[in-house]
C-alpha positions in Angstrom: -13.7 9.4 -22.5 -13.2 7.0 -19.7 -11.0 3.9 -19.9 -13.5 1.5 -22.1 -11.7 -1.6 -21.0 -14.6 -2.9 -18.7 -12.3 -4.6 -16.2 -8.7 -4.0 -15.5 -7.5 -6.0 -12.3 -4.2 -7.2 -11.2 -2.7 -9.1 -8.1 -1.7 -5.8 -6.6 -5.2 -5.5 -5.2 -4.7 -8.6 -2.7 -1.9 -9.6 -0.4 1.0 -11.5 -1.7 0.1 -14.6 -0.2 -3.3 -14.5 -1.6 -2.5 -13.4 -5.2 -2.0 -16.9 -6.7 -5.5 -18.1 -5.5 -7.1 -14.8 -6.4 -5.7 -15.3 -10.1 -6.9 -18.8 -10.3 -10.7 -17.5 -9.5 -10.3 -14.7 -11.9 -9.2 -16.8 -14.8 -11.9 -19.3 -14.1 -14.5 -16.3 -14.2 -13.0 -14.2 -17.2 -11.8 -17.2 -19.5 -12.5 -20.9 -18.3 -12.0 -22.9 -15.1 -8.4 -24.6 -15.2 -6.0 -25.9 -12.3 -2.9 -23.7 -12.4 0.4 -24.6 -10.8 3.4 -22.2 -10.2 6.7 -22.8 -8.6 6.9 -19.7 -6.9 3.3 -19.1 -5.5 4.4 -16.4 -2.8 5.9 -14.4 -5.4 3.2 -14.8 -8.2 2.0 -11.6 -10.0 -0.5 -11.1 -12.7 -2.5 -8.3 -14.5 -5.5 -8.7 -16.7 -7.8 -6.2 -18.8 -10.9 -7.3 -20.4 -13.2 -5.4 -23.1 -16.6 -6.8 -24.1 -17.5 -6.1 -27.7 -20.1 -7.0 -30.2 -20.2 -10.7 -30.8 -17.0 -11.3 -28.9 -14.7 -10.4 -25.9 -11.0 -9.4 -25.9 -8.7 -9.9 -22.9 -5.1 -9.2 -22.4 -2.9 -11.0 -19.6 0.5 -10.5 -18.3 1.6 -13.1 -15.4 4.4 -15.1 -13.7 5.4 -18.3 -15.3 2.9 -21.0 -14.5 1.2 -24.1 -16.1 -2.6 -24.6 -16.4 -4.5 -27.9 -17.1 -8.3 -28.1 -18.1 -9.8 -31.5 -17.3 -13.3 -33.0 -18.0 -14.3 -32.0 -14.3 -13.6 -28.5 -15.4 -15.5 -28.6 -18.6 -18.4 -30.1 -16.7 -18.2 -27.2 -14.4 -18.2 -24.5 -16.9 -18.1 -24.5 -20.7 -18.8 -21.3 -22.7 -18.6 -23.6 -25.9 -16.2 -21.1 -27.5 -12.8 -21.1 -29.4 -10.0 -18.8 -28.1 -7.7 -17.4 -30.5 -4.6 -16.0 -28.9 -1.7 -13.8 -29.9 1.6 -14.5 -28.0 3.4 -11.1 -27.0 6.1 -12.8 -24.9 6.8 -16.5 -24.5 7.6 -19.2 -25.0 4.3 -21.0 -24.4 3.4 -24.7 -24.8 0.1 -25.7 -25.8 -1.5 -29.3 -26.2 -5.0 -30.3 -27.0 -6.8 -33.0 -29.1 -3.5 -34.6 -29.7 -1.7 -31.5 -31.3 0.9 -29.5 -29.5 3.1 -26.6 -30.4 5.5 -24.3 -28.9 4.6 -20.5 -29.4 7.0 -17.6 -29.4 6.5 -13.9 -29.5 4.5 -13.1 -32.5 2.8 -16.5 -33.0 -0.9 -17.2 -32.7 -2.7 -20.4 -31.7 -6.3 -21.5 -31.2 -7.7 -23.7 -28.2 -11.3 -24.9 -27.6 -13.1 -24.6 -24.1 -14.9 -28.0 -24.7 -12.0 -30.3 -24.9 -9.1 -30.9 -22.1 -6.1 -28.9 -22.6 -2.5 -28.3 -21.2 -0.6 -25.1 -21.4 3.0 -24.2 -20.1 3.6 -20.5 -19.8 7.4 -20.4 -19.4 8.6 -17.0 -19.8 12.3 -16.1 -20.0 13.4 -12.5 -19.7 9.9 -11.3 -19.9 6.8 -12.5 -18.1 4.3 -14.3 -20.4 1.9 -12.1 -22.0 -1.1 -12.9 -24.4 -4.1 -11.4 -25.9 -7.2 -13.4 -26.4 -10.4 -13.0 -28.6 -13.3 -15.3 -27.8 -15.2 -16.9 -30.7 -18.4 -18.6 -29.8 -19.1 -21.7 -31.6 -22.6 -20.8 -32.5 -21.7 -17.8 -34.1 -18.6 -18.9 -36.1 -19.6 -19.4 -39.5 -17.0 -22.3 -40.2 -17.4 -26.2 -39.9 -16.6 -27.1 -36.5 -14.7 -30.4 -37.6 -12.4 -28.5 -39.8 -11.9 -25.7 -37.1 -11.1 -28.5 -34.4 -8.0 -29.5 -36.6 -6.4 -26.3 -36.0 -6.3 -26.2 -32.1 -3.1 -26.3 -30.6 -1.3 -25.6 -34.0 1.1 -22.9 -35.0 -0.9 -20.2 -36.9 0.9 -17.9 -39.1 0.5 -14.4 -37.8 3.2 -12.4 -39.7 1.6 -12.1 -43.2 -1.8 -11.6 -44.8 -4.9 -12.0 -42.5 -2.8 -13.3 -39.8 -0.9 -10.0 -39.6 -4.0 -7.9 -39.9 -5.5 -9.8 -36.9 -2.3 -9.5 -34.9 -2.2 -5.8 -35.5 -6.0 -5.5 -34.5 -5.3 -7.5 -31.2 -2.2 -5.4 -30.4 -3.6 -2.0 -31.1 -7.0 -2.6 -29.6 -6.2 -1.8 -26.0 -4.5 1.4 -27.0 -7.3 2.8 -29.2 -10.4 1.6 -27.3 -10.4 4.3 -24.6 -10.7 6.9 -27.4 -13.5 5.3 -29.1 -17.3 5.9 -28.7 -20.0 3.4 -28.3 -20.6 3.3 -32.1 -16.9 2.8 -32.9 -16.7 0.1 -30.2 -19.4 -1.9 -31.8 -17.7 -1.7 -35.0 -14.6 -2.6 -33.8 -15.9 -5.7 -32.2 -17.6 -6.7 -35.4 -14.3 -6.1 -37.3 -12.4 -8.3 -34.8 -14.8 -11.1 -35.1 -14.8 -11.0 -39.0 -11.0 -10.8 -39.0 -10.5 -13.7 -36.8 -13.2 -15.6 -38.9 -11.6 -14.8 -42.1 -8.2 -15.8 -40.8 -9.3 -19.2 -39.4 -11.2 -19.7 -42.8 -8.0 -19.1 -44.7 -6.3 -21.8 -42.7 -9.2 -24.4 -43.5 -9.5 -23.1 -47.2 -13.2 -22.1 -46.3 -13.1 -18.6 -47.4 -15.9 -19.1 -50.1 -18.5 -20.0 -47.7 -17.9 -16.9 -45.6 -20.9 -14.7 -45.2 -20.8 -11.7 -47.9 -20.7 -9.2 -45.0 -17.8 -10.9 -43.2 -15.8 -10.8 -46.6 -16.8 -7.3 -46.9 -15.6 -6.3 -43.3 -12.4 -7.9 -43.7 -11.7 -6.1 -47.0 -12.7 -2.8 -45.3 -10.2 -3.6 -42.5 -7.4 -4.3 -44.9 -8.0 -0.9 -46.8 -7.9 0.9 -43.5 -4.6 -0.9 -42.5 -3.4 0.2 -45.8 -4.2 3.8 -45.5 -2.5 3.9 -42.1 0.7 2.4 -43.3 0.7 4.9 -46.4 -0.3 8.0 -44.9 2.8 9.7 -45.7 2.6 8.9 -49.5 1.2 11.8 -51.5 -0.1 9.2 -54.0 -2.5 7.8 -51.5 -5.7 8.5 -53.3 -8.8 6.4 -53.9 -7.6 5.2 -57.3 -4.3 4.1 -55.8 -6.1 2.4 -52.9 -8.4 0.7 -55.4 -5.9 -0.6 -57.6 -3.8 -2.0 -54.7 -6.8 -4.1 -53.6 -7.8 -5.1 -57.2 -11.2 -3.4 -56.8 -12.8 -0.6 -59.0 -12.9 3.0 -57.5 -16.7 2.7 -57.4 -16.6 -0.5 -55.3 -14.3 1.3 -52.9 -16.6 4.3 -52.4 -19.6 1.8 -51.9 -17.5 0.1 -49.3 -17.0 3.3 -47.4 -20.9 4.3 -47.5 -21.4 2.5 -44.1 -18.2 4.5 -42.6 -18.2 7.6 -40.7 -16.2 9.3 -43.7 -15.5 9.1 -47.3 -12.4 7.7 -48.5 -10.7 11.1 -49.2 -12.1 12.5 -45.9 -10.6 9.4 -43.9 -7.2 9.9 -45.4 -7.2 13.7 -44.7 -8.6 13.1 -41.0 -5.9 10.6 -40.2 -3.1 12.8 -41.9 -4.4 15.7 -39.6 -4.2 13.4 -36.6 -0.5 12.6 -37.3 0.2 16.1 -37.8 -1.4 17.3 -34.8 0.5 14.7 -32.7 3.9 15.8 -34.3 3.0 19.5 -33.6 2.2 18.7 -29.8 5.6 16.8 -29.6 8.2 18.7 -27.9 11.0 16.5 -29.4 9.7 18.0 -32.8 9.4 21.6 -31.8 12.4 22.7 -33.9 11.4 20.9 -37.0 9.6 23.3 -39.5 5.8 22.9 -39.7 6.1 22.5 -43.6 8.2 19.4 -43.1 6.0 17.8 -40.6 3.2 18.4 -43.0 5.0 16.8 -45.8 5.8 13.7 -43.8 2.3 12.9 -43.8 1.5 13.8 -47.1 0.7 17.4 -47.3 2.9 18.9 -50.1 1.2 22.4 -50.3 1.6 24.3 -47.1 -1.4 26.5 -47.8 -3.7 23.4 -48.2 -2.4 21.8 -45.0 -2.9 25.3 -43.0 -6.4 25.6 -44.5 -7.4 22.0 -43.5 -5.7 22.1 -40.0 -7.8 25.2 -39.2 -10.9 23.8 -40.5 -10.3 20.8 -38.0 -9.0 22.2 -35.0 -10.0 26.1 -35.1 -6.6 27.4 -35.3 -3.6 27.6 -37.3 -0.9 24.9 -37.0 1.5 27.5 -35.7 -1.1 28.6 -33.1 -1.8 25.1 -32.0 2.2 24.4 -31.5 2.4 27.7 -29.5 -0.5 26.4 -27.3 0.7 22.9 -27.1 4.0 24.1 -25.8 2.4 26.7 -23.2 0.3 23.9 -21.9 3.4 21.6 -21.5 5.1 24.5 -19.6 2.2 25.1 -17.4 1.6 21.4 -16.5 4.3 21.0 -13.9 2.8 24.0 -12.0 -0.3 22.1 -11.5 1.3 18.7 -10.2 
């Protein structure tokens, strides 16, 4: 399907001299109004992509080093009354708000509030600053605002637990969104909002007060991530997944009642997707099909061949030959 990132823009669309001014206007519209300063305005470059999802919006930015200030004047001009939780891909980035300040590096996360003044320094070193933001409207966030306010401009751990899960979601969303239909995008948006809510709730120790549906969505997201990480393990079964997450097999199956596939079907489909990608990969053309299948948990060749044919309408061997033929023919059409 077409690229589902609703807006993808860059300074390449305007002249070099107008790029910085255009970027400032774009940020004001896509995020919040701020005053931006840059030491090298004439060579400023930036790129932004944005995706509108259920309950939230996710935006990704890459740009030249700069600083940003949001003042009471900016707030009066426009205030979406939202928190913005962001993941740093390349830094360092300095953030100051509500008497808190922190220095963020690649892999870190932090929160800022649109309703209060802030200062941000996007320094950049070997790579231009790059961040991904998720917007969390105050009215939709089921957390006490006074406790959430304490988290702004503080370093939020993103390498373990719910932080790592949220970081993985934000990192992978742009890659996966173009392959999702509308229903999947709605679920992705809900999952992202729930993950962010649960992550912040953990930081303020308010998880007991989260809506039951939010806790359910977070658990489902953890289970899906666990499945993806362990597809190559032949022991990956509903019983194994349930035991790892300290729930019963019955509860696991109940969680998947609203999903497109059962637990077992989800595992099989994702394993077949990985095998399909390997079979189409010219770098693995000499690797035996049985070895590719075993890599993703299919230990019985006959079982794999039957499942692959049911899913793709041809045997693994036929698919590999077809993929190789398409790869050979491709240059003739360029």
